[in-house]
C-alpha positions in Angstrom: 8.5 11.7 -10.0 11.0 8.9 -10.2 12.6 7.1 -12.6 10.3 4.6 -13.3 7.4 6.9 -13.8 9.6 9.2 -16.0 9.8 6.1 -18.6 6.0 5.2 -18.1 4.9 9.0 -19.2 7.8 9.8 -22.0 8.2 6.6 -23.5 4.6 4.5 -23.0 2.0 7.3 -23.5 2.0 8.0 -27.0 1.5 3.8 -27.4 -1.0 4.3 -24.6 -3.1 7.1 -26.6 -2.6 4.8 -29.8 -4.1 1.9 -28.1 -7.1 3.7 -26.4 -7.9 4.8 -30.1 -7.8 1.5 -31.2 -9.4 -0.7 -27.9 -11.8 2.4 -26.6 -11.4 2.2 -23.4 -9.3 2.7 -19.8 -9.8 1.7 -16.1 -9.6 3.2 -13.1 -9.6 1.6 -10.1 -9.3 2.8 -6.7 -9.3 0.3 -3.5 -8.9 0.1 0.6 -7.9 -1.9 3.5 -7.9 -1.0 7.3 -6.6 -3.6 10.0 -6.2 -3.2 13.8 -4.9 -5.5 16.4 -5.0 -5.4 19.9 -2.7 -7.3 22.3 -1.5 -7.2 25.4 -3.1 -8.3 29.0 -4.7 -5.3 29.9 -5.8 -5.0 26.0 -3.4 -1.5 26.0 -1.5 -1.7 23.0 -2.9 -2.0 19.5 -1.5 -1.4 15.6 -3.6 0.3 12.9 -3.0 -0.1 9.3 -4.7 1.8 6.7 -3.9 1.8 2.7 -5.1 3.8 0.2 -4.6 2.8 -3.6 -5.6 3.8 -7.1 -4.8 2.2 -10.3 -4.9 3.3 -13.7 -4.6 0.6 -16.6 -4.7 1.3 -20.4 -5.6 -1.7 -22.4 -3.8 -2.1 -26.0 -5.5 -5.6 -27.0 -9.0 -7.2 -25.3 -7.0 -8.8 -22.7 -3.5 -6.9 -21.8 -3.3 -3.2 -20.4 -0.2 -0.8 -18.9 -0.5 0.0 -15.5 0.1 2.9 -13.7 -0.8 2.8 -9.8 0.0 4.6 -6.6 -0.6 3.3 -3.0 -0.1 5.2 0.4 0.2 2.9 4.0 0.3 3.9 7.5 0.9 1.6 10.4 0.8 2.9 13.8 1.6 0.8 16.9 1.4 1.8 20.4 2.3 0.2 23.1 1.8 1.0 26.9 4.5 -1.3 28.9 5.9 0.7 31.7 9.7 -0.4 30.3 12.0 0.7 33.7 15.2 3.3 32.4 18.2 1.5 34.2 19.6 3.3 37.2 16.3 5.8 37.5 12.8 6.3 39.0 11.9 6.8 35.2 10.1 4.3 33.1 8.7 4.7 29.4 5.2 5.0 30.0 4.4 4.2 26.7 5.7 4.3 22.7 4.5 4.7 19.4 6.1 3.8 16.0 4.6 5.3 12.6 5.4 3.9 9.2 4.1 5.5 6.1 5.2 3.7 2.7 3.9 5.0 -0.3 4.4 2.9 -3.6 4.8 3.8 -7.1 4.4 1.1 -10.1 4.2 0.6 -13.8 3.4 -2.7 -15.4 1.5 -5.0 -17.1 -2.3 -6.2 -16.7 -3.8 -9.3 -17.7 -7.6 -9.7 -18.3 -8.7 -13.5 -17.7 -11.9 -13.2 -19.5 -13.5 -10.9 -21.8 -14.5 -7.1 -20.6 -18.3 -8.4 -21.3 -18.1 -10.8 -18.1 -20.1 -10.3 -15.2 -17.1 -11.8 -13.0 -13.4 -10.5 -14.1 -10.5 -12.0 -13.0 -7.5 -10.1 -14.0 -3.6 -10.3 -12.1 -1.2 -7.1 -12.5 2.4 -7.3 -12.1 5.1 -5.1 -12.7 7.9 -2.9 -11.2 7.4 -0.3 -8.0 9.5 1.9 -6.0 8.5 2.4 -2.0 9.0 5.3 -0.6 9.0 4.3 3.4 9.3 6.9 6.3 9.6 5.7 10.3 9.8 7.9 13.2 8.7 6.9 17.2 8.1 8.5 20.2 8.5 7.9 23.6 6.6 9.1 26.9 8.7 9.0 30.1 7.0 9.1 33.6 9.0 9.5 37.2 7.3 6.4 39.4 8.2 8.6 42.6 6.4 11.3 41.6 4.0 10.8 38.8 5.4 13.3 36.8 5.6 13.2 33.1 8.2 14.1 30.8 7.8 15.9 27.1 7.6 13.3 24.7 11.0 12.3 22.5 10.7 12.2 19.2 13.3 10.1 17.0 14.7 12.2 13.5 12.4 10.5 10.7 14.4 8.1 8.9 14.1 8.0 5.2 14.6 4.8 2.6 13.8 4.4 -1.1 13.4 0.6 -2.4 13.7 -0.5 -5.6 10.6 -3.3 -5.6 8.3 -5.2 -7.7 4.6 -5.4 -7.0 1.9 -8.0 -8.1 -1.8 -8.2 -7.4 -4.7 -10.8 -8.3 -7.6 -9.1 -8.2 -11.5 -10.4 -9.0 -14.4 -8.1 -10.4 -18.0 -8.3 -10.2 -19.6 -6.2 -12.6 -22.7 -4.3 -11.5 -23.5 -2.0 -14.9 -21.0 -2.0 -18.2 -18.9 0.6 -16.7 -19.1 -0.1 -12.9 -17.7 -3.0 -10.4 -17.1 -3.7 -7.2 -13.9 -5.8 -6.6 -11.3 -7.6 -4.3 -7.9 -8.1 -4.7 -4.5 -9.4 -3.2 -1.6 -7.3 -3.7 2.0 -7.7 -2.8 5.5 -5.2 -2.9 8.6 -6.8 -2.3 11.8 -5.7 -2.7 13.6 -6.6 -6.6 14.8 -9.9 -6.7 13.9 -11.1 -3.1 10.7 -12.9 -4.6 10.5 -15.3 -1.3 9.6 -12.3 0.3 6.1 -11.7 -1.9 4.4 -13.8 0.5 5.6 -11.8 3.4 3.7 -8.5 2.4 0.0 -9.6 1.3 -2.8 -6.7 1.6 -6.6 -7.8 1.5 -8.0 -4.8 -0.3 -11.7 -3.9 -1.4 -12.7 -1.2 -3.9 -14.3 -0.1 -6.9 -13.7 -0.4 -10.7 -14.5 2.4 -13.7 -15.1 1.6 -17.4 -14.4 4.8 -19.4 
């Protein structure tokens, strides 16, 4: 468990329980993002990205809530380029790069309208930790014999990045307790606000009030 989550659980939860009693509701959100890009002269290369995300917001006033969120992103880039290996008859037949980015965040949510409104925009911002893992597979082939070699996989690289998350979401109420939503979300390294626009994700999802 990260230090960020410890602070949230040990110091903020008692206040959240008091707030829940006073204002009577929390909100659970689930979001999904999928993107596929195919490129190359023969459409032989591709990048596929999937993100699953969830958040729990507990309101301590009618318009402000503490938010705890989590997301899991996986990006796979596959390329078939037949890159020659210098001094041999071998080529790099294909490469596949896999990056997994897990984000834990805790912050504040501002509901910009009344809970009873049919259309409910809100903004979230706070601190986050990104846990990033990456690895690459290389497949080789001998052009003289057309023999394929065993796949070479690089060691998994891991890094932890202290970050900031931000989101703008628009909910459309279906019932009193259920809504569909669209959102724009970003996460970037702390104190590097110029990178906020470099990592935008457009998500769709559902919200439940309880």
